[in-house]
C-alpha positions as CSV (number, residue, x, y, z in Angstrom):
1,X,-21.5,8.0,10.6
2,X,-19.7,8.3,13.5
3,X,-16.8,10.0,12.3
4,X,-19.5,12.1,9.9
5,X,-21.2,13.2,13.4
6,X,-17.6,14.4,15.2
7,X,-16.5,15.6,11.7
8,X,-19.5,18.4,12.0
9,X,-17.2,20.7,14.1
10,X,-14.9,21.0,11.2
11,X,-17.5,23.4,10.1
12,X,-17.4,25.3,13.3
13,X,-13.6,25.7,12.9
14,X,-14.2,26.4,9.3
15,X,-16.3,29.4,10.3
16,X,-13.7,30.5,12.7
17,X,-10.8,30.7,10.3
18,X,-12.7,32.4,7.7
19,X,-13.7,34.9,10.2
20,X,-10.0,35.6,11.2
21,X,-8.3,35.2,7.7
22,X,-11.3,36.4,5.3
23,X,-13.9,38.8,4.9
24,X,-17.8,38.7,4.2
25,X,-19.2,41.1,1.6
26,X,-22.3,42.4,2.3
27,X,-25.0,42.8,-1.0
28,X,-24.4,46.4,-0.9
29,X,-20.3,45.7,-0.8
30,X,-20.5,43.6,-4.0
31,X,-19.0,45.9,-7.1
32,X,-21.3,44.9,-10.5
33,X,-17.8,45.3,-12.4
34,X,-16.1,42.7,-10.7
35,X,-16.0,39.4,-12.1
36,X,-16.6,37.0,-8.8
37,X,-15.3,33.5,-9.0
38,X,-17.6,31.1,-7.9
39,X,-17.1,27.7,-6.9
40,X,-18.5,24.6,-4.7
41,X,-17.1,23.1,-1.8
42,X,-18.0,19.6,-0.1
43,X,-17.5,19.0,3.5
44,X,-19.1,15.9,5.7
45,X,-21.4,16.8,8.3
46,X,-24.7,15.5,10.1
47,X,-27.6,17.5,8.7
48,X,-29.4,16.3,12.2
49,X,-27.1,17.7,14.2
50,X,-28.0,20.3,16.9
51,X,-25.7,22.6,15.3
52,X,-26.5,22.4,11.9
53,X,-29.1,25.0,11.3
54,X,-26.5,27.9,13.1
55,X,-23.9,26.7,11.1
56,X,-25.4,26.9,8.0
57,X,-26.5,30.5,9.1
58,X,-23.2,31.4,9.6
59,X,-22.0,29.8,6.1
60,X,-24.3,31.0,4.1
61,X,-26.1,34.2,3.1
62,X,-29.6,34.2,1.5
63,X,-28.8,36.2,-1.3
64,X,-24.7,35.9,-2.2
65,X,-24.0,32.6,-0.8
66,X,-20.7,33.0,1.4
67,X,-18.1,35.3,0.0
68,X,-14.4,35.8,1.5
69,X,-10.9,37.0,0.0
70,X,-9.9,36.6,-3.4
71,X,-13.2,37.6,-4.5
72,X,-14.5,34.2,-4.3
73,X,-18.1,33.2,-3.6
74,X,-18.6,29.7,-2.3
75,X,-21.2,27.1,-2.0
76,X,-21.3,24.8,0.6
77,X,-22.5,21.2,0.1
78,X,-22.7,18.0,1.8
79,X,-20.7,15.1,1.8
80,X,-22.7,11.9,2.2
81,X,-21.2,9.0,4.0
82,X,-19.4,6.8,2.0
83,X,-20.8,3.7,0.7
84,X,-24.2,5.3,0.1
85,X,-26.5,5.9,-2.6
86,X,-26.5,9.4,-1.7
87,X,-22.2,9.4,-1.7
88,X,-22.4,7.8,-5.1
89,X,-24.8,10.7,-6.3
90,X,-22.7,13.1,-4.9
91,X,-19.6,12.0,-7.0
92,X,-22.0,12.2,-10.4
93,X,-21.9,15.7,-9.4
94,X,-18.5,16.2,-8.8
95,X,-17.7,14.4,-12.3
96,X,-20.4,16.7,-14.0
97,X,-18.1,19.9,-12.5
98,X,-21.2,20.6,-9.7
99,X,-18.6,20.5,-6.8
100,X,-14.9,22.0,-7.4
101,X,-13.3,20.6,-4.1
102,X,-14.4,18.1,-1.0
103,X,-13.5,16.5,2.1
104,X,-13.9,12.8,1.9
105,X,-12.2,9.5,3.1
106,X,-10.6,7.4,0.4
107,X,-13.4,5.3,-1.2
108,X,-14.0,2.9,-4.3
109,X,-16.2,5.6,-5.9
110,X,-13.6,8.0,-6.2
111,X,-11.9,5.5,-9.0
112,X,-14.6,6.6,-11.7
113,X,-13.1,10.3,-11.3
114,X,-9.3,9.4,-11.2
115,X,-9.7,7.2,-14.6
116,X,-11.7,10.0,-16.2
117,X,-9.0,12.6,-14.8
118,X,-11.4,14.5,-12.9
119,X,-9.4,14.8,-9.7
120,X,-6.0,16.7,-9.8
121,X,-3.1,14.8,-8.6
122,X,-1.2,15.7,-5.7
123,X,1.6,16.9,-7.5
124,X,-0.1,19.3,-9.6
125,X,-2.0,20.9,-7.0
126,X,1.4,21.2,-4.8
127,X,2.8,22.8,-8.1
128,X,-0.2,25.3,-8.2
129,X,0.7,26.4,-4.5
130,X,3.6,25.4,-3.0
131,X,2.2,25.9,0.5
132,X,0.0,23.0,-0.2
133,X,3.2,21.2,0.6
134,X,4.9,23.2,3.6
135,X,5.4,21.5,7.1
136,X,3.8,18.6,6.4
137,X,4.8,15.2,7.8
138,X,7.6,12.9,5.7
139,X,6.1,10.8,3.2
140,X,2.8,12.1,3.4
141,X,1.9,11.5,-0.1
142,X,2.9,7.8,0.2
143,X,-0.2,7.4,3.1
144,X,-2.7,8.6,0.6
145,X,-1.8,6.7,-2.6
146,X,-4.8,6.0,-5.1
147,X,-5.0,4.4,-8.4
148,X,-2.1,3.7,-10.2
149,X,0.1,4.2,-7.2
150,X,-0.3,8.0,-7.7
151,X,-1.8,10.6,-5.1
152,X,-4.9,12.5,-5.8
153,X,-5.3,14.1,-2.7
154,X,-3.9,16.6,-0.1
155,X,-4.4,14.3,3.1
156,X,-5.9,15.8,6.1
157,X,-5.7,13.5,8.9
158,X,-4.7,9.7,9.4
159,X,-4.5,6.6,11.3
160,X,-1.3,4.7,12.1
161,X,-0.6,1.2,13.1
162,X,2.4,-0.1,15.8
163,X,3.1,-2.2,18.7
164,X,1.0,-0.3,21.7
165,X,1.9,-1.0,25.2
166,X,1.3,-0.3,29.0
167,X,3.8,1.0,31.1
168,X,1.4,0.3,33.9
169,X,1.0,-3.3,33.1
170,X,4.8,-3.5,32.5
171,X,5.3,-1.8,36.1
172,X,3.7,-4.5,38.3
173,X,5.0,-7.3,36.2
174,X,8.3,-5.9,36.9
175,X,9.4,-6.3,33.5
176,X,11.3,-3.9,30.8
177,X,9.6,-2.6,28.0
178,X,11.0,-4.3,24.9
179,X,13.1,-2.1,22.6
180,X,14.3,-4.5,19.6
181,X,13.1,-8.0,18.2
182,X,15.3,-10.0,20.7
183,X,14.0,-8.0,24.1
184,X,10.4,-8.7,22.3
185,X,10.7,-12.3,22.7
186,X,12.6,-12.2,25.8
187,X,9.9,-10.1,27.3
188,X,7.3,-12.5,26.1
189,X,8.9,-15.3,28.2
190,X,9.0,-13.3,31.0
191,X,5.4,-11.9,31.0
192,X,4.4,-15.7,30.7
193,X,5.8,-16.3,33.7
194,X,4.2,-13.9,35.7
195,X,1.0,-15.5,34.1
196,X,0.5,-12.3,32.3
197,X,-0.8,-12.5,28.6
198,X,2.1,-11.0,26.4
199,X,0.2,-9.7,23.4
200,X,-3.5,-9.5,22.7
201,X,-4.4,-10.7,19.6
202,X,-8.1,-11.7,17.8
203,X,-6.7,-13.7,14.8
204,X,-10.3,-14.7,13.6
205,X,-10.9,-11.2,11.7
206,X,-7.9,-9.1,13.2
207,X,-5.1,-10.6,11.4
208,X,-4.3,-7.8,9.1
209,X,-2.3,-6.1,11.6
210,X,0.2,-8.8,12.2
211,X,0.4,-9.8,8.3
212,X,1.0,-6.0,7.9
213,X,3.6,-5.5,10.5
214,X,5.6,-8.9,9.9
215,X,5.7,-8.7,6.3
216,X,6.7,-5.0,6.2
217,X,9.2,-5.9,9.0
218,X,10.6,-8.7,6.9
219,X,10.7,-7.0,3.3
220,X,10.5,-3.1,3.7
221,X,8.4,-1.2,1.8
222,X,9.3,-2.8,-1.8
223,X,7.6,-6.4,-0.6
224,X,5.0,-5.3,1.7
225,X,3.3,-3.1,-1.0
226,X,4.3,-6.1,-4.1
227,X,1.4,-7.6,-5.2
228,X,2.0,-11.1,-6.0
229,X,2.8,-12.3,-9.4
230,X,3.8,-15.7,-9.2
231,X,5.3,-18.4,-6.7
232,X,5.7,-17.4,-3.1
233,X,7.5,-14.1,-1.7
234,X,10.3,-15.1,0.5
235,X,9.7,-12.3,2.7
236,X,6.2,-13.6,3.2
237,X,6.6,-16.9,4.1
238,X,9.0,-15.8,6.8
239,X,6.9,-13.6,8.2
240,X,4.1,-15.9,8.4
241,X,6.3,-18.7,9.9
242,X,7.5,-16.1,12.7
243,X,3.8,-15.2,13.4
244,X,3.4,-19.0,14.0
245,X,6.4,-19.2,16.0
246,X,5.1,-16.4,18.4
247,X,1.8,-18.2,18.2
248,X,3.5,-21.5,19.4
249,X,5.6,-20.0,22.0
250,X,2.3,-18.7,23.7
251,X,2.9,-15.0,22.6
252,X,-0.9,-14.7,22.3
253,X,-3.7,-15.8,24.4
254,X,-4.9,-19.2,24.6
255,X,-7.9,-18.8,22.4
256,X,-6.3,-16.0,20.0
257,X,-6.7,-18.4,16.8
258,X,-10.6,-17.7,17.1
259,X,-11.0,-14.8,19.3
260,X,-12.0,-11.5,17.0
261,X,-9.9,-8.5,17.2
262,X,-12.7,-6.7,19.4
263,X,-12.1,-8.9,21.9
264,X,-8.1,-8.5,21.5
265,X,-9.0,-4.9,22.1
266,X,-10.9,-5.2,24.9
267,X,-8.2,-7.5,26.6
268,X,-5.7,-4.8,26.3
269,X,-8.0,-1.9,27.6
270,X,-8.8,-4.0,30.7
271,X,-5.0,-4.5,31.1
272,X,-5.3,-8.3,30.7
273,X,-2.6,-8.2,27.9
274,X,0.3,-6.1,28.3
275,X,0.7,-5.1,24.0
276,X,-1.3,-5.3,21.2
277,X,-0.5,-4.6,17.5
278,X,-3.4,-2.6,16.1
279,X,-4.7,0.6,14.4
280,X,-4.5,3.7,16.6
281,X,-8.4,4.1,15.7
282,X,-9.0,0.9,17.5
283,X,-8.0,2.4,21.0
284,X,-9.1,6.1,20.8
285,X,-10.8,7.5,23.7
286,X,-10.7,3.5,25.1
287,X,-7.2,3.8,27.0
288,X,-5.1,6.1,29.2
289,X,-2.8,8.1,27.1
290,X,-0.6,8.3,30.0
291,X,0.2,4.6,30.6
292,X,-0.3,3.6,27.0
293,X,2.3,4.0,24.4
294,X,3.5,3.1,20.7
295,X,6.6,2.1,19.0
296,X,7.4,1.1,15.5
297,X,6.8,-2.7,14.9
298,X,10.5,-4.1,15.9
299,X,12.8,-5.4,12.5
300,X,12.9,-8.9,13.1
301,X,16.1,-10.7,13.3
302,X,15.9,-11.3,9.3
303,X,14.4,-8.4,8.6
304,X,15.1,-5.2,6.3
305,X,12.9,-2.3,6.9
306,X,14.1,0.7,8.5
307,X,13.8,0.6,12.4
308,X,12.3,4.3,11.8
309,X,9.3,3.4,9.9
310,X,5.4,3.1,10.0
311,X,2.2,1.6,8.4
312,X,-0.2,4.5,8.3
313,X,-3.1,5.7,5.9
314,X,-4.9,8.8,5.5
315,X,-8.4,8.8,6.8
316,X,-9.8,12.2,5.2
317,X,-8.6,13.9,2.4
318,X,-9.1,17.3,0.4
319,X,-9.7,16.5,-3.4
320,X,-10.2,19.0,-6.2
321,X,-11.7,18.8,-9.5
322,X,-9.0,19.0,-11.8
323,X,-10.9,21.2,-14.5
324,X,-11.7,23.6,-11.5
325,X,-8.5,23.8,-10.8
326,X,-7.0,25.0,-14.4
327,X,-10.2,27.7,-14.7
328,X,-9.1,31.2,-14.1
329,X,-12.0,34.0,-13.9
330,X,-9.2,36.7,-15.2
331,X,-6.2,37.8,-15.1
332,X,-6.0,38.7,-11.2
333,X,-8.2,36.2,-9.8
334,X,-7.2,32.1,-9.9
335,X,-9.5,30.0,-8.8
336,X,-6.7,27.5,-7.7
337,X,-5.2,30.2,-5.4
338,X,-8.6,30.8,-4.0
339,X,-8.6,27.1,-3.5
340,X,-5.5,26.3,-2.0
341,X,-6.1,29.4,0.2
342,X,-9.3,27.4,1.9
343,X,-7.1,24.2,2.2
344,X,-4.5,26.0,4.3
345,X,-6.6,27.7,6.2
346,X,-8.2,24.5,7.2
347,X,-5.1,23.1,7.9
348,X,-3.8,25.1,10.0
349,X,-6.3,25.0,12.5
350,X,-4.0,22.9,15.2
351,X,-6.2,22.8,18.3
352,X,-8.9,21.2,16.2
353,X,-6.1,18.3,15.2
354,X,-5.4,17.8,18.6
355,X,-9.2,17.1,19.6
356,X,-9.3,14.7,16.4
357,X,-6.2,13.0,17.8
358,X,-8.3,12.3,20.9
359,X,-11.3,11.4,19.5
360,X,-10.4,9.1,16.2
361,X,-7.1,8.4,16.9
362,X,-5.7,10.0,14.2
363,X,-2.6,12.3,13.4
364,X,-2.7,15.8,11.7
365,X,-0.5,15.7,8.5
366,X,0.8,19.0,9.3
367,X,4.1,18.8,11.6
368,X,4.1,21.7,13.5
369,X,0.6,20.6,15.1
370,X,3.0,17.7,17.0
371,X,3.7,20.8,19.5
372,X,0.3,20.3,21.0
373,X,0.6,16.7,21.4
374,X,1.8,16.5,25.2
375,X,0.9,13.0,26.3
376,X,2.9,10.0,26.5
377,X,0.9,8.2,23.9
378,X,0.7,11.5,21.7
379,X,4.5,12.2,22.0
380,X,5.6,8.4,21.3
381,X,3.2,8.5,18.1
382,X,4.8,11.9,17.0
383,X,8.5,10.7,17.4
384,X,7.4,7.6,15.0
385,X,5.3,10.2,12.2
386,X,8.0,12.7,12.6
387,X,11.3,10.8,12.3
388,X,10.1,8.2,10.2
389,X,12.8,7.6,7.1
390,X,9.8,5.2,5.3
391,X,6.6,4.7,5.4
392,X,3.9,2.4,3.7
393,X,-0.1,2.0,3.8
394,X,-1.9,-1.3,4.7
395,X,-1.8,-4.3,2.4
396,X,-5.4,-4.1,2.2
397,X,-5.0,-1.2,-0.1
398,X,-2.9,-2.8,-2.6
399,X,-4.4,-6.6,-2.6
400,X,-7.7,-7.0,-4.3
401,X,-8.1,-10.4,-1.9
402,X,-6.2,-9.2,1.4
403,X,-9.2,-10.5,3.3
404,X,-8.4,-13.7,1.8
405,X,-5.1,-13.4,3.2
406,X,-6.3,-12.3,6.4
407,X,-9.0,-15.1,7.0
408,X,-6.5,-17.9,6.1
409,X,-3.7,-17.3,8.7
410,X,-5.9,-18.8,11.4
411,X,-5.8,-22.2,9.5
412,X,-1.8,-22.0,9.5
413,X,-1.9,-21.0,13.1
414,X,-3.7,-24.1,14.1
415,X,-1.8,-26.3,12.3
416,X,-4.6,-27.2,9.7
417,X,-2.7,-25.6,6.7
418,X,0.9,-25.3,5.7
419,X,2.4,-21.8,5.5
420,X,3.8,-22.8,1.4
421,X,-0.1,-24.0,0.7
422,X,-1.7,-20.8,2.7
423,X,0.5,-18.3,0.6
424,X,-0.1,-20.4,-2.6
425,X,-3.8,-20.2,-2.0
426,X,-3.2,-16.4,-1.7
427,X,-1.1,-16.1,-4.6
428,X,-3.5,-17.8,-6.7
429,X,-6.7,-15.8,-5.7
430,X,-5.0,-12.8,-6.3
431,X,-4.2,-13.4,-9.6
432,X,-7.4,-14.5,-10.3
433,X,-8.9,-11.0,-9.3
434,X,-6.4,-9.1,-10.6
435,X,-7.1,-10.8,-14.2
436,X,-11.1,-10.6,-13.5
437,X,-10.7,-6.9,-13.0
438,X,-8.5,-6.7,-16.1
439,X,-10.7,-8.1,-18.1
440,X,-13.8,-5.7,-16.8
441,X,-11.7,-2.7,-17.7
442,X,-11.1,-3.8,-21.2
443,X,-15.1,-4.9,-21.6
444,X,-15.5,-0.7,-20.1
445,X,-13.2,0.6,-23.0
């Protein structure tokens, strides 16, 4: 609900964009001989927001709905919060053709639409209107992958992971900020000597970030996104061993194996630790964007990932009903053109992107918006994102049982499980879940 309430501001932006780029037709202006395209878009909002009534009054005309360029009449409906019964009902409306386009977080409910070919692929949308792919950050499609490793969305905003560090803490300790794997290990020892916790971590429920980054560093995109088939993936074993080596060397707090991720975030925010591996969303609005910066997690001494790479994901995407995209009202009015005009206009509001970055710890998918990002944290994030040579989504988007992998890491750190036994269990559990999913899919057919 937090994100939905903040995203209510999107509607205000939309109103401004419409007023600048389109025109509202009055009842008297409507030419009865013109065939008007009519479509419905879904936007996330909180109907209890104080601005809601005013927003709706601006967006809708009591008689005709909201009309703008390309002779189209638009009806705006709510996209409820993901995971609720209302959201499931909304997805049913999309399925039945009542909604043509909508803005939503990725969700399991979208699988139904994708499996039934109700959602257009990114490739199809961009083919219909090349502007959708213009000015997008590198690898934008790789960060909004859905079922079958294909992208079915035009991404709007996303989050990123990395090694965050506080320059003030380093300055007080008179220790240089690390730049690679070797200097990271050196810095850890130097900070320990000064009595400073080098890296805040909470492995009780926050191991995902360390597993993500270390496996990505060791195996690159290919083995980071690999789903276990049998045996143990060597890069995964090396990654887990390196995390344990850091743990044994005192890189983390004394209670990190039993601390939660929230505790670790609080330690970093309170400057009780110099660094943290986490998501940008974890630190949004909590840290000084002047003192805190971020770097791509270093490539280990045995790693193969590109040093200019990162892990990230889309948080909100535009989805288009495939049937709506194909429809044409007449020879001069193509519904897909109307829709892509709307998406392009929505993505042109750079000021709004800046506000989202600060409030949610997100980044815009339009590269030109980086010109407005001017704090040290924002600049360091954009240096990673815009200069990346590869990018991938978190492992949790590929593995059905990633929570089992995450929860078991603490046992390895505490010495109650070996790396081999731990990864064997991870593989066996994942294979079992995959088999069950396939069996369920066969039953449906």
